[in-house]
N, C-alpha and C positions, 0 to 999 in steps of 0.2 A: 687335542681333544678336550683337554682341561680348559683351555682358553675359550673354545667354542661353547663349552658348558657354562662358563661364567657369563659370556655374552648373552646366551639364551636366558639365563636367570635374570640378568639385568633388564632385558627386554620384557620378560614376564612381569617383573616388578613394576615397570612402567605401565603395563596393561592393567594391573590390579591396583595401581595407585589412584587414590581419590583426589581429583583436581578440584581446587577451590577457587582458583583464579585463572584467567585466560593465559597469563604469563607462565604458569606451571606446565602447560601443555607443550610437549616437545615440538620443535619446528617441523620435524619429519612427519609427524601426525597430520599436520595441516597441509604439507606439501603433497602427501599421499591421499588426502581427503578421507582420513579414517573416520569411522562412525563411532560415536560414544553414546552410551545409554544414560538417560537422565530422568529425573522426576520433577515435574512441574510444581513449583512452589507458588508462583503468582505471575501476573501480567500487569506491568505498569507502563507509564509513558516512555520509560527508558528502554523497555523491551521485556523479554521473557526471563524470569528468574528460575533457573533450573539447577537442581542438585545433581551432581554427577554420581552415577551408580556404577562403580567399576566392575569388571569381570571377576567372577569368583573362581579361584583355583583352590582345590581341596587342601593342598599342603602349604602353599605360600600365603594365601589370604589370611588364615587365622594367625600366622606368625607376624605378618605385617600389621594387622589390626591391633595387636597388643602393644605396639610401640608407636601408634599414631594417636594424635589428639582426637577426641570424639566430637569436638565442635565442628560445625559445618558452615560453609559460606557458599551461597549460590553463585553460579556462573551467570553472567549477563549475556543473553543471546538475542541477536537480531535475525530476522528472516533474510537470508542472502538474496540480493537482487530485487528486493521488494520495499516499497515505500507505503506504509500502511496509512489509511485514512482513519479518523476517529471511529467511524462505523466498523472498520476492520478490526480495530483493537477491541471493541465491544464484542464482535463476533468471536474472536479468539478466546475472550474471557468466558464466553458461553460454551465453547466447543472444546476447550482444553481444561478438563476438570482438575482441581487441586490433587496432587499426588499421582496424577496420570503419568505413566511411563512413556517416554518418547525416545526416538533415536535422532541424534544430532550428527549430520554429515558435515564435517568441518570443511569450510570453503576458504575463509581467510580470517585474520585476526587484526583488530584495530585497537591498540592499547589494551584496555580491559574488556573489550567487547568481542564476542565471537560471532562471526557471520556464518550461518549454517543453513542447510536444508533440514527443516524440522518436519519429520514425518511426511505428509503430503500437503502441509499447510501453505507452503510458498505458492504452489500452483493454484490451490483452492481459493485463496483470497483474491488472486488475480482473475480467475474465472468468474467470480461473483461480483467483480467490479468494486471490490473493497480495498484495492491498492493499485499502485502504478509500478511499472518496472523501474528499477534504479540501477546505476552502474555497479559492477562487481569488480573489486580490486584483485583481479586474477590476471595472469599473463594472457593477453588476447590470442597468443599463438598456441595455447594449450588446447588439447582436444576436449578436456573437461569443460573449459570456458564456453566453447561453442555449443556443446550439448546443453549446458545450463541455459545459455542465452536463448537457444531455440525453444526449449521447453517453456520458459517464462514468457517469451514473446508470443508463442502460440496461445497460451492461456489468456494473455491480455487481449489479443485480437478477438478471441472468442467472446469475451465479455463485451467488447466494443460493438461487435456485429449484432449481438443480441440485446444491446442497450441495457445492460445490467449495471446496478450501482451508480458509480460516478459517471458512467456513459449513458445513463438513461436520459432520453430526450423528452422535452415538454410536449404535451399534446397540442393539437391545433388550437383548441380553446385557450390553453395557457399561454401560447405564443401570441395569440390575438389580444388577450387581456394585457400582456406585458407591453405590446406595441401601443395600446391605448394609454396605459399609464405613463409611458415614456414620451407621448406625443407633446409637441410644443404647445398646441392649443389647449390641451387639458391642463398643462402647467400654468397657462395664463388664467384659466378658469379656476385655479386652485382655491382662491379665497371664497368663490361662490359655492365650491363643493366641500366646504369645511364641515366639520362634524356638527356645527350648529344648524345646518340645513337638514331637512328630512331626507331620508334615503330615496324617496320617490323623485324628489327634485334632482338629485344627483343622477339618477338613471335617465331622467328626461334630457339633461345636458349631454350625457354620453350618447344617447340614441340620436339626438339632434346632430351631434358631431359626425356620427357614422352615416347618417342620411345625407349630410351636406358634402361628404367626400366626393361622390360622383359628379356633383354639380361644380365643385371646385376644379375638378379635372377638365370638364367641358369648357369652363370659363377660361382656364389657362390655355387650352388648345386653341380657342377662338382668338385669344389675344396674340398668340404666336403667329397665327395665320394673318392677322391684320398687320402685324409688324413686318412680316416678310414682304408685304406689298409697298412699304414705304421706302423712300430713298435713304441710303445709309448716311451717317454723319460725315463720313470721309469724302463724299462726293460734292 
């Protein structure tokens, strides 16, 4: 009974310990996908900086806090299974206020980086087209892996179907304009369409090119018909 009590106290101490680096978190916490409470300090290109806020126990917490250094070091957190775009990082900065409390569901650890499910943010950035799915370093035969993969994939497919964010398609006019800009003839006419020419002249050249396209097709078709009536070079 005494041994069981010691084990229980030891585990309780781990629960109320303030983790300041990813390496301090016990391996069993990550294996069991334990959720930790944290406070957002900032969002940088490296990821989310989160201060761990441990569970408070009336008896143990005050005793432990007396013997701990008051200095804090934030945990570096990445959204598990997500590759953020620059727009996604900006969105997080707007929607995760400083000092906001979040729950971090531990997924895996990579050196000093924690890969977590942060609140609902992993799925949200995917559904908005502000991120792509990324591989998760979890055993593929685990039930948790397949549930996570299914959730994230469903969110990404939803954004792709609705054309959100990075999945947004250009309009018909934008695609036509791009085709004109990339056309070989327009590149040949580049010097004539320089900024030294008035805009009206440039529009005339573009309009002329569009008007000539049907005639070019007819001429090419007639040429093919004429060639088909000739004797081949091999005969």
